[in-house]
N, C-alpha and C positions, 0 to 999 in steps of 0.2 A: 430441330431448331433450338439452338441455344438461347438461354436466358441471361440478360445482365441487369446489372444495377449501375446507373451513371449518377455520381454524386457530384454535384455542383455547388461549392462554397463561395459565397458572394457577400458584398456589403454595399450599402448606399454610398453615392456621393456625400461629401460634407453638407450637412444641411438639408438634405433631400430625402430623408427617411420615409415621410408619409406618401410622396410620389413613387419613389422605389417600391414601396409595399404594394401600392395600389397596381402599378404596371406589373410587377411580378405575378400576383395573384389573379388579377383581371384579366390580362392579355398574355403574358410570355407563357405561362403553363399551358393554356389553350394552344399556342403557336406551336409549342414542342409536341405537343400531342397529335398535331397534324402530320408530322414526320412519320413516313412510313416505317413501322416496327416498334414505335413508342407507344405503350398500352397504359401507362400511370405516371402520376406526378404528384408530388406532396412535398410542401414546404415544412421547414422546422426553424425555431429561433434558439439559440444557444441561452441555457440558462445556468448551467454549471459545468465544470470539468476539471480534470487533474492537471493540466497543462494549457498552454497556448493552442488555440484552435486556428485553424486557417482563416476563418472569417466568422461573424456572428450568426449568418444565415446559411443554412442548407437545403438544397432542393434534391431530392431523390427520385430519379426517373428509372422506370423500368422498361426495358425494351427486349424484343426477340430478334434475332438476326442469325444469318448462317454466314454473314460477312460484316465484323464489327466495323472494319475501316470504312466500308461503304456506306453503312448506316450513320458513323459519325460524320462521314463527309457530306452526306446529304443535310445532315443537320447544319453543319458549318456553312454550307452553300447558301442557306436560307437566312442566316444570322445578319442582321442589318439591311435587309430587303424589306419590300413591303409584306412579304409573308412572315417575316418574323423580325420587326422593327426593334430596335434596342433603344432604351432610354437613357438619355443623359443622366438619369438618377442613379444609374448602375456605375459603380467605380470598376471599369474594365481592366485595371492594371492590378486588381487584388482577386481576379477570378482564378479560382484552382478546380481542375475538374479531375475525376478518377473513375475508372470503370472497372467493375468486379463481376466475375463470372459466377452465376448461381451455382452453387455445388450441393445444394440440398432443399428439399421441400420447406416452406413456410410452415411453421408449428404455430398453433394457437390453443388456447385452452378451452 
């Protein structure tokens, strides 16, 4: 089974930062981890960069799959349902997603 990183760049709707961060951290990460194949989730907040970023927030999910499209379809089918409610604090128009296949082992010191 291959491993993948699913990168999701997002930002809150105007004036809804606190609600967005509460929903994302307390609910959404867990909802995604209930999708078969997803094994980890972590959020990041942009602090600096060399150019414009797609959005100020990044969530990195790891998943394992023999069929990437099936796994992502399963995720998409849940979005906006009771299994994965979407908050109005999320600015859906700005969401950007990318999937990367893992090509090497994670190195740590």
